[in-house]
C-alpha positions as CSV (number, residue, x, y, z in Angstrom):
1,M,145.6,117.7,25.3
2,S,144.7,119.8,28.4
3,T,146.1,123.3,28.9
4,P,148.4,123.6,31.9
5,Q,146.7,125.6,34.6
6,P,148.5,128.3,36.6
7,E,149.6,127.4,40.1
8,A,147.3,128.3,42.9
9,S,148.0,131.5,44.8
10,E,148.4,129.8,48.2
11,P,152.1,128.9,47.8
12,E,152.9,132.5,46.9
13,T,151.0,133.7,50.0
14,A,153.0,131.2,52.1
15,R,156.2,132.5,50.6
16,S,155.2,136.1,51.4
17,D,154.5,135.1,55.0
18,E,157.7,133.1,55.4
19,A,160.1,135.9,56.3
20,P,157.8,137.5,59.0
21,R,157.3,134.1,60.6
22,A,161.0,133.2,60.4
23,S,162.0,136.6,62.0
24,E,159.6,136.1,64.9
25,Q,160.7,132.5,65.5
26,K,164.4,133.6,65.3
27,L,163.7,136.2,68.0
28,I,162.0,133.7,70.2
29,A,164.7,131.1,69.8
30,S,167.3,133.7,70.6
31,A,165.4,134.9,73.7
32,R,165.2,131.2,74.9
33,R,169.0,130.8,74.6
34,W,169.6,134.1,76.5
35,V,167.3,133.3,79.3
36,D,168.9,129.8,79.6
37,E,172.3,131.6,79.9
38,A,170.9,134.0,82.5
39,L,169.4,131.3,84.7
40,S,172.5,129.1,84.5
41,A,174.6,132.1,85.5
42,W,172.3,132.7,88.5
43,L,172.9,129.1,89.7
44,E,176.6,129.7,89.2
45,E,176.5,133.0,91.1
46,D,177.8,134.9,88.1
47,Y,175.6,137.9,88.9
48,E,177.3,140.3,86.5
49,K,176.4,137.9,83.6
50,V,172.8,137.7,84.9
51,A,172.4,141.5,84.8
52,L,173.8,141.5,81.2
53,V,171.9,138.6,79.5
54,A,168.5,138.5,81.4
55,P,167.5,141.9,79.9
56,V,168.7,140.7,76.5
57,A,166.3,137.8,76.7
58,V,163.5,140.1,77.5
59,E,164.5,142.4,74.6
60,H,164.4,139.6,72.0
61,L,161.2,138.2,73.3
62,G,159.6,141.6,73.5
63,K,160.6,142.3,69.9
64,A,158.9,139.0,68.9
65,A,155.7,140.2,70.6
66,L,155.8,143.6,68.9
67,W,156.8,142.0,65.6
68,R,153.7,139.8,65.7
69,T,151.5,142.9,66.2
70,S,153.3,144.9,63.5
71,P,156.9,144.7,62.3
72,V,157.4,148.5,62.2
73,L,156.9,148.6,66.0
74,V,160.4,147.1,66.5
75,M,162.0,149.8,64.5
76,E,163.9,152.9,65.7
77,I,161.7,156.0,65.2
78,N,164.4,158.0,63.5
79,S,165.4,155.1,61.1
80,E,163.2,155.9,58.1
81,P,165.1,153.5,55.8
82,S,164.4,150.6,58.2
83,L,160.7,151.5,58.4
84,L,160.3,151.7,54.6
85,A,162.2,148.4,54.2
86,L,160.0,146.6,56.6
87,V,156.8,148.0,55.1
88,Q,157.9,146.6,51.7
89,R,159.2,143.3,53.0
90,P,159.0,142.4,56.8
91,D,162.3,140.6,57.3
92,L,164.7,141.3,60.1
93,S,167.6,139.7,58.2
94,R,167.5,142.6,55.7
95,P,170.8,144.6,55.8
96,G,170.7,148.0,57.5
97,V,167.5,147.3,59.5
98,K,167.9,149.1,62.9
99,T,165.7,147.9,65.8
100,V,164.7,149.7,69.0
101,T,166.7,149.4,72.2
102,L,165.5,147.9,75.5
103,R,164.2,151.0,77.3
104,P,161.9,152.3,74.5
105,L,161.0,148.7,73.6
106,L,159.6,148.2,77.1
107,S,157.6,151.4,76.9
108,R,156.1,150.3,73.6
109,L,155.2,146.9,75.0
110,D,153.4,148.5,77.9
111,K,151.3,150.6,75.6
112,V,150.6,148.1,72.8
113,I,150.1,144.8,74.7
114,K,148.7,146.4,77.9
115,D,148.9,145.4,81.5
116,C,152.7,145.0,81.9
117,P,153.2,143.6,85.4
118,V,156.4,145.7,86.0
119,P,156.1,149.5,86.5
120,E,158.2,152.0,84.6
121,I,160.7,152.7,87.3
122,R,161.6,149.0,87.5
123,R,161.7,148.6,83.7
124,N,164.2,151.4,83.6
125,R,166.2,149.6,86.3
126,M,166.4,146.6,83.9
127,A,167.8,148.7,81.1
128,D,170.2,150.4,83.5
129,A,171.4,147.1,84.9
130,R,172.2,145.8,81.4
131,N,174.0,149.0,80.5
132,G,176.0,148.9,83.7
133,A,177.1,145.4,83.2
134,A,177.9,145.9,79.6
135,H,179.7,149.3,79.8
136,A,180.8,149.7,83.4
137,G,181.7,146.2,84.2
138,G,179.5,146.1,87.3
139,A,175.9,145.2,88.3
140,T,173.7,146.1,91.3
141,D,170.4,144.8,92.6
142,V,170.7,141.8,90.4
143,L,168.0,139.7,92.1
144,N,165.3,142.3,91.6
145,V,166.4,142.8,88.0
146,L,166.2,139.1,87.3
147,L,162.7,138.9,89.0
148,D,161.5,141.8,86.9
149,C,162.9,140.2,83.8
150,L,161.0,136.9,84.6
151,S,157.8,138.8,85.3
152,V,157.9,140.6,81.9
153,T,158.9,137.3,80.3
154,Q,155.9,135.4,81.7
155,W,153.6,138.2,80.5
156,L,155.1,138.1,77.0
157,L,154.8,134.3,76.9
158,A,151.1,134.5,77.7
159,H,150.7,137.0,74.8
160,L,152.6,134.8,72.4
161,S,150.8,131.6,73.6
162,I,154.1,129.9,74.5
163,E,154.0,127.4,77.4
164,P,156.5,128.5,80.1
165,G,157.7,124.9,80.5
166,S,158.8,124.7,76.9
167,Y,160.4,128.1,77.0
168,F,162.4,127.7,80.3
169,G,163.1,124.0,79.8
170,G,165.1,122.5,82.6
171,H,165.0,125.8,84.6
172,V,161.2,125.8,85.0
173,E,161.4,124.8,88.7
174,L,164.0,127.6,89.4
175,V,161.7,130.1,87.7
176,S,158.8,128.9,89.8
177,S,160.9,129.3,93.0
178,L,162.0,132.8,92.0
179,A,158.4,133.7,91.3
180,D,157.4,132.6,94.8
181,R,160.3,134.7,96.1
182,E,159.1,137.7,94.2
183,R,155.5,137.4,95.5
184,A,156.9,137.3,99.0
185,V,158.9,140.5,98.3
186,V,155.8,142.3,96.9
187,S,153.8,141.2,99.9
188,R,156.3,142.6,102.3
189,Q,156.6,145.8,100.3
190,V,152.8,146.4,100.4
191,A,152.5,145.4,104.0
192,T,155.2,147.9,104.9
193,K,153.5,150.7,102.9
194,R,150.2,150.0,104.6
195,L,151.8,150.0,108.1
196,R,153.4,153.4,107.4
197,A,150.1,154.8,106.1
198,R,148.3,153.5,109.2
199,G,151.0,155.1,111.4
200,R,150.5,158.5,109.6
201,L,146.8,158.4,110.2
202,A,147.2,157.4,113.9
203,K,149.6,160.3,114.4
204,L,147.4,162.8,112.7
205,E,144.4,161.7,114.8
206,E,146.4,161.9,118.0
207,T,147.6,165.4,117.1
208,L,144.2,166.8,116.0
209,G,141.7,165.0,118.1
210,R,138.9,162.9,116.8
211,T,136.5,165.6,115.7
212,V,139.0,167.8,113.9
213,F,140.7,164.7,112.4
214,E,137.4,163.5,110.8
215,S,136.8,166.9,109.2
216,T,140.4,167.0,108.1
217,A,140.2,163.6,106.5
218,I,137.1,164.7,104.5
219,A,139.0,167.7,103.3
220,L,142.0,165.6,102.3
221,E,139.9,163.2,100.5
222,G,138.6,166.0,98.3
223,E,142.1,166.9,97.4
224,R,142.5,163.7,95.4
225,L,141.1,165.6,92.4
226,L,144.1,167.9,92.6
227,L,146.6,165.0,92.1
228,D,148.6,165.2,88.9
229,S,148.4,161.8,87.3
230,Q,151.4,162.6,85.1
231,Q,153.6,162.5,88.2
232,F,152.9,158.8,88.7
233,V,152.1,157.6,85.2
234,S,153.3,159.5,82.1
235,G,150.4,159.8,79.7
236,G,147.9,158.5,82.3
237,T,144.7,159.6,83.9
238,S,142.9,158.5,87.0
239,A,139.6,157.3,88.4
240,D,138.1,157.0,91.9
241,A,138.9,153.9,94.0
242,R,138.5,153.0,97.6
243,C,141.7,153.0,99.6
244,P,142.4,149.5,101.0
245,E,144.0,151.0,104.2
246,C,141.8,153.9,105.4
247,D,138.7,153.3,103.3
248,S,138.8,156.9,101.9
249,I,138.3,157.5,98.2
250,G,141.7,157.7,96.4
251,R,142.8,157.7,92.8
252,L,143.6,154.7,90.6
253,I,146.0,155.9,87.9
254,G,146.7,154.3,84.6
255,F,146.6,154.5,80.8
256,P,143.2,155.3,79.2
257,D,142.2,153.5,76.0
258,A,139.2,152.4,74.0
259,A,138.0,148.8,73.5
260,T,135.5,147.6,71.0
261,E,132.4,146.0,72.2
262,M,129.6,144.4,70.1
263,E,125.9,144.6,70.0
264,W,123.7,142.7,67.6
265,D,120.6,143.8,65.8
266,V,118.2,141.5,63.9
267,E,116.9,142.4,60.4
268,P,114.0,140.4,58.9
269,L,114.7,138.9,55.5
270,G,111.3,137.5,54.9
271,G,109.9,134.0,55.0
272,G,110.7,133.8,58.7
273,S,114.4,134.3,58.2
274,Y,116.5,137.0,60.0
275,A,119.9,138.4,59.6
276,H,122.1,139.2,62.6
277,I,123.7,142.6,62.1
278,P,126.8,143.4,64.1
279,M,126.9,146.9,65.7
280,P,130.3,147.5,67.2
281,Y,130.9,150.5,69.5
282,L,133.8,151.8,71.6
283,V,134.0,151.9,75.4
284,A,136.6,153.7,77.5
285,V,138.9,151.5,79.5
286,L,141.7,152.1,82.0
287,S,144.9,150.0,82.5
288,P,145.9,150.6,86.1
289,R,149.5,151.3,87.1
290,A,149.4,153.1,90.4
291,F,147.2,154.1,93.4
292,V,147.4,157.2,95.6
293,C,145.4,158.1,98.7
294,S,145.5,161.8,99.7
295,V,144.2,161.0,103.2
296,C,146.7,158.3,104.5
297,S,149.3,158.9,101.7
298,L,149.3,155.3,100.7
299,A,151.1,155.0,97.3
300,L,151.3,151.8,95.3
301,Q,153.2,151.3,92.1
302,G,152.8,148.5,89.6
303,Q,150.1,145.9,89.0
304,D,151.7,143.4,91.4
305,E,151.3,145.9,94.3
306,L,147.8,146.8,93.3
307,A,146.8,143.2,93.2
308,E,148.4,142.5,96.5
309,A,146.4,145.3,98.1
310,G,143.2,144.0,96.6
311,L,142.8,146.9,94.1
312,Q,141.8,146.6,90.4
313,S,145.0,145.6,88.6
314,S,143.9,144.7,85.1
315,T,142.2,146.7,82.4
316,F,138.6,147.6,83.1
317,E,135.8,149.7,81.6
318,L,135.8,153.3,82.8
319,D,132.8,155.0,84.4
320,E,132.8,158.6,83.4
321,A,131.4,159.6,86.8
322,E,134.6,158.1,88.5
323,L,137.0,160.3,86.5
324,D,136.5,164.0,87.3
325,E,140.1,164.8,86.4
326,P,140.8,168.3,85.2
327,G,142.3,168.3,81.8
328,F,141.0,164.9,80.7
329,V,137.6,164.9,79.0
330,L,136.4,161.4,78.3
331,A,134.0,162.4,75.5
332,D,136.9,164.2,73.6
333,F,139.2,161.2,74.2
334,M,136.6,158.8,72.8
335,R,135.8,161.0,69.8
336,N,139.5,161.2,69.0
337,K,139.9,157.4,69.3
338,L,136.9,156.9,67.0
339,Y,138.5,159.3,64.5
340,D,141.9,157.6,64.7
341,D,140.5,154.1,64.3
């Protein structure tokens, strides 16, 4: 008679993963219901409801994205019991778990996932619109709030590998139409900013004369290194970039980070065999959020405006020679990242 064998460990592993997966799926399903409510309300011209529920949909989908990265990222910073509970067993259904609200959630998403298409000032507008609709019984600038919510949603769907068609369901054509409308709005905004910058340059040249204007432009270009990146992007730094309007060198401002790259070495094993040895290393990268030119005063905010103007809008590898910003030492930053990792 054979001795019964103990069960394999896979079912236990599956059970341990069940709560985290269930929590993530519950958040996604909730977000899908809220975005359906928001888009239906838009069609019914119930704009106060749009301002209330569209940000809720973003909040739940954003929590799902952070949850997949690490469950503790959705917790309130000052809620130690929630943090300890989720470290022990990641499950949002546990009693007493307190999650982060929309405004800090959006800030975390921008830092953790990278390349959020909506700048901070507009993310704050989303949170303000929700609070206004919920507590003051009113909502303003609803179209732009909805457009920003949909931009963040599309970004999160790509991160979560969810097809927009399956998420938006019968509203997918409306979302596409609103996206076209947003692109037109961004295009007009950037065109207006460039026209104003062009007008400032023309007025300056008319006032100073060509010779003095050229020397003044050179001096103004040098002042780009005096710009305080923190005024435009909290926690950011900047790198040189060519101004799309006046062709001077301006500053592209964003979040610095480090990315892992890989090189491979070959080690002989004998007998004509070789082993490929991975050699990872860190490179500095910048996630752009704004651009400022000190010559024509062109100022762009957000990745959509950067892209519209033809500037770098997605994360790219930093060249130390392009930085030159007082107070930010790339070597120290990379050393700290290496230590932290």
